[in-house]
N, C-alpha and C positions, 0 to 999 in steps of 0.2 A: 504493500500500500504506500502511495505517495502522501507524505504528511508535511504540512507547512506549519511550523510553530512561529507565529508572528507577534510582534510588539513586546516580546519578553526581554528581560535583562539576562544575558548569557554570562555565566561564570564557569570558566574551564581552567582550573589551576595548571594543568600540564602545558597548555598553550598560552597561558598568561592573558587570557581574555576576560575582561570585566567591563562589559559595555552592552548597550542595547543592540542586539543582533538577532536577525531571523535565522531559523534553522530549517534546513530542507532535508527530508528523508525519503529515500527510494531504495527498493531492493534490499531492505534490512540494514542499510548503511546510511551514514551521514554523507550526503552528496554535495552540500554547499553550506556555507555560513555567510550571512549578509545578504547576498543577492541570489535569486533563483537561477539555476543552470538553464541553459538554452533548452527549450522544449518541455520544461517541467510543468506538469499539470497536477495540482493538488487534488487528491481524492478526499482528504480530510484536512480541515484547517483548525488549529487550536489557537485561540486568541489568548496570549499570555500577558496581556496588559496588566501591569502592576504585580506581575509574578516573576520569580527567578527561574531560570532554566539552567540546570546543571547536569553533569554526567550522572547516570544512575549510581547509587551508592554501592560500595563493595564492603561486605561484612565478613571478617575473617573468623568469626566464631558464632555460629548459629546452629544449635542442635534442633534437628527436625524430628527427632524421636522415632523415626522409622529407619529400619525395621525393629520390631520388638517392643516398643513402648507406646503403642498407639493409644493406650488409655490416658497417656499424658498429652499427646498431640498427634495429629496426622499430617501427612505431607500437604494435603489440601488446605488445612487450616493455617499452617505456618507459611505456605506460599502466599496465601491471601494476606497474611500479616505483613510479609515482606513487601508486597505490592503497595499496601497502605502506607508503608514507611519509606517508599521510594528506593528500596534495596533491590537492585536488579541482578546482583551477583552475590553469592554467599558461599562460604566454606563451612562444611559440617565436620565436626570431630568424629573420630572412629568409634566412639563408645556407644554403639548401638547394640542390639541383641539379636543375632550374634554380631560381634565387632566386625568392622570393615577390613577383614584380613584375607579375603578371597576375591579374586577378580569378578566372579559371578555376582557377588553381593554388591560390588561397586557398580557393575553394569546395570543391575536391576534398579538400584537407586537412581542412577542417571536416566534410565529409560522412564521410570515413573515420573521423575521431575520434568523431563522433556514433554511427556504426554499432557502435562498440565499447562504447558505453553506460558509459563510465568517466569519466575526468577531462574537464572542460571545457577546450577549447583556444581560446586567443585569439591569433591570429597577429599578429605585427608585420610590416607590409609593408616592402618595399624602398623606400628613399628615392630611389634612382636605378636605371634599368634595368640589370639584370645586376650590380648593385652596383659598377658601373664608375666611378661618380662623375662622369658626364658629362651625362646626360639625365634630367630628373625623371620619375618615374612618374606615372600618373594616380591621384592620391591619392583623389579623390572616388570613383572606381570601386572602388578597393581598400577604402575605408571601407565602401561599400555591400556589398562581399563579406564583410566581417567583420573587417577589420584595425582594431586599437585604437590603433596608433601607427605611426611610420615610422622606420626605422633603416638604418644601413649595416652592422650587426653588427660584425664585426672588419675589414671591408674599408675601406681608406682613402678619404677624400674630400679630395683635396689642393687642389682648385680652390675657393678661398674664395668666388668669385663664385657658383658653383653652390650652395654651402652657404647663402649669403645668400638666393638666390632660393628655395631649398627652404624656408627658415625663413619668408620673407615669405609664400609660398603657404600653408604650414601655418598660420601665424598668422591669415591671412584667414578660414580656415574653422574655426579653433579646434582643429586637429589637434595631437597631441603628437609631438614629435621626440625620439627616444631616440638618444643618441650616446655612444660610448666614447672618452674622450679619450686619443689617442696620436698623436703626430707620426710619420708614416710614415717620414720620412727619418732622424730621430734614433733610431728603434727598429729600423731596417732590419737584418734578420738576427739581431737580439738574441734571447736565450732566457732570460736571468736578470737580476735586479736588479743595477744597477751598484754593487756593494758588495764587501764582504770576500770572500764566497764566489765570486763570478764572477771576481774578481782571482786568488784562490788557485787556482781550477780552470781558469783560462784560457777561461772561457765568454764568448761574445759578449754584451755587456751592453745593457740598456735603462735609460737614466738616468731619474730622476724628472722631469727637465725635459721629457722627451718627453710626459709626462702634462700638466704644468702649462702648457706652451706651447699645446698643443691645447685645453686647458680654457679658457685665457685667450681664445683666438679664439672659442670657442663662447659664452662668457659675453658678450663684446663684441657678437657678432651677435645674441644673445638680447636684450640691452639695446636694440639698434637696432630689432629687429623686434617685440618683445613676445611671441615664440613661447613656448609651454609646453615648456620644455627639461627633459629627464630625462637626467642623467649616469649612465651605466651603469658599474658595477664600478670605483668609485673605489678607488685603491690606495695613495695616499701621504698623508703628514701635510700637505704643502703643498697638495695637491688638496682635502683636507677643509677647510682654512682658507679656500681660495678660494670654495668652495661656501657656507661659513658666512657669509662677508662678503657674497656675492651675496644670500643669504636676508635678511640684516639690511637690505640695500638695498631689499628688496621685490621682487626679480626673481622671476618665476614659475618657479623652478628647484627640482628635486627630484633625489635621487640614491639609488643603492643600492650595496651592497657584497656581494661573494661571501662565503659562509660560510668558504671556504678561507682568505681573508685575515683573517677574524676570529680564526682559530685558529693559522695557520701563518706562518712567516717564511722568509727565504732559508736560514736555518740548517737547515731541515727537508729541504733537498735532499740532505744527508748525503753519501753516496758516489754521487753522480750518480743519484739516484732519479728515473727518468723520470716517475713518477706525480706528481712535484712540478713538472713542466714544464707551466705553466699560463699562460693569458692572462687578465688581465695577470700579470706575474711576481710571485712571492712577494717581498715587500720586507722592510725591516729591522724590528727589534723596536720602534724608535721609530715607524715607520709603523703597525705593528699597534696600538700603544697609542693613537695618534691616531685610528685607525678606530673603536676601541672607545669612545673619548671622544666621537666624532661620533655614534655610536649613542645614547649616554647623553643627549646634549643635544639630540637631534632633528635635527641637521644631516643625518645619513644617515637616510633614510625607511624603507628596507626592506633585509632580508637575503634574498638569493636563493641557489639552489644552484649556479648557473652550470653546470648539468648538461650535459656534453659527452662522451657516450660515444665511446670510441675503440677500434678493433679491436686485438686483442692484438699482431699483427705490427707495427703502427705504434708500439707502446710498447717492443717488444723491440729497441731500437736505442740507440746512444749518446745521451746526454742532448740534445745539440744537434741531433741528427737526428730524435729521436722526435717524434711528433705531440703538440701541446699539447692538454690537455683531461683531464677526469676525470668519472666518474660521481658523482652527488650527490643526486638528487631523493629517494632513500630515506633519506638521512642528514640532511636539512634539519632535521627536528623534533628529533632527539636532539642535534644540534650547537648548535641555538638554546638548548635546555635547558642544555647544558653551558656556553655563554656566560653565560646568566642566573645560573647557580650561581656561576661564577667571579667575575662582576662584581657579585654580590648585587643583581640586578635582579629585581623581582617578576615572577611568571609572566605576569600580565596584561600588564604593560608589554612583556615580551619577545615575547609572542605578537602584539602589535600590529604588529611588524615583518614578520610572515609571514601576517597575515590582513587586517585592514581597511586598513592602509596600502598594501600592494601592490595591493589591489583598487581603491583610489582612484587609484593611479597609472595603472591600466588603464582607469579610468572605468567599472567594472562593479559591479553591485549584489551583490557577494559579500563573503565575509570577516566575516560577522556572523550571529547567530541571533535577530534580532528576529522577533516574531510577523509572519507574512506573508512572511518572507524565504525564499529558496530553501533547501531542506533539504539543505545540504552540510555534513556533520558528520564530525569525527574523534573517535574515542573511543580513548584510549590509557592505558597503565599507566605512570605517571611513575616507579615504583620498579623496573620491570623492567630488569635489567642484561643487556647482551649485547655480544658481541665482534664487531666488524666484520670479516667474512671475505668476500672478493670472491666466492668460489664460491657463497655463499648469497644474494647480491644478485639481485633479479629482473631488473635491467637487463641488456641484452645486453653493455653495456660494463662490465667488471669492474675497471677501473683506478681506484683511489682512493688519495690520499695518506694517508687515515685507516686504511689496512689495519692490523689488529691492535689498534686503539684499543678500549677498553672504554667504552661509553656507557650512559646511562640513558634510558629512554623508548621504549616499544614500542607501535606501533599495533595495536589489537585489532579495531577495526571502522572502515571508511570508508563513509560514506553519501553518494551523489551523487544529487541531484534526487529524494530520497525513496526510493531503493532501495539496499539493502546491496550495494555493489560489491566489498567485501573484508571478510573476517572470519576470525579465527584463534582 
């Protein structure tokens, strides 16, 4: 379909465009910016007057809960949520049931996603079979099936010899290894940051050193092997400084942060709000400030939703017993805009963290609107104010620590591969 997006203000961080420009789409691609190409006839016109036109968002951590956890969410519900959030590409961790450790499972997931004709799904394959941390998966076959990186998700890999071999293997073929730094023994049974709130409430704690010890091991092995290491969901000031030092050294290391940790701290647990039971745990005000500083100076490459829908019954339990996780893919854009406003970051710079940067982490040609690029577009109203109400969310998981927050920025149209997948 030929689509003409007119009168909108185009922001494309990769191409440094921040101006009123029309966008022309044909044959699933962007065919022109500014003026229509010769012979172009629009079959659909979107009037974006007063709206911003940006590349579709790329989310590097969105659990779709299929296969195996359909009682928490279905592919249909989470794809609909992604469209409502302007997220046109997303990466799903391998901790499904069974885990994404076989090519057939990966191909099945991609086929299901394609059949819905909505967001692009880029699976992250399991680093070890069953995520048990013992036997390496067939990374070549998983890559051929469509995996863009390899991870343990939140499952521990305590055998450093296995981790070393995994990194050596991945480095040989140029594969990316994505790891979340947390020492399984130091974090065992913990549910909250080892700080004032956990002490006052008597909650089992996860100290910062659980992150830094695991991160130190990862960085040492990355230094040894030369693997492309991506650190998932950094959460502490010390962790940010370690990544900063590794980047200064020239190690091929990148990292992301959850939008939850950009905005929230341990104080938001309040009176045992299970919606704030997250992985990693919400940390101190000092840690939040360091995470924001890491975003500003480029130490942290991307912001993700860490979308992890949980069924209602699993949250209606005492804090320490409730299942960790929160919905977020629909809230990524407004919360990034909120961060940009609070820290006085230009919109173009802020959008870099959810468009071109995460696309580069995945090694995919998304996150920009260059002529010839895939026509994945988000059109949103930056001035639209709305209140986050769980019942109104598209995701099957309704639990969010941002319940009741008033935010700005509402998606009006989401275009994926040249077709309008969402419009209000």
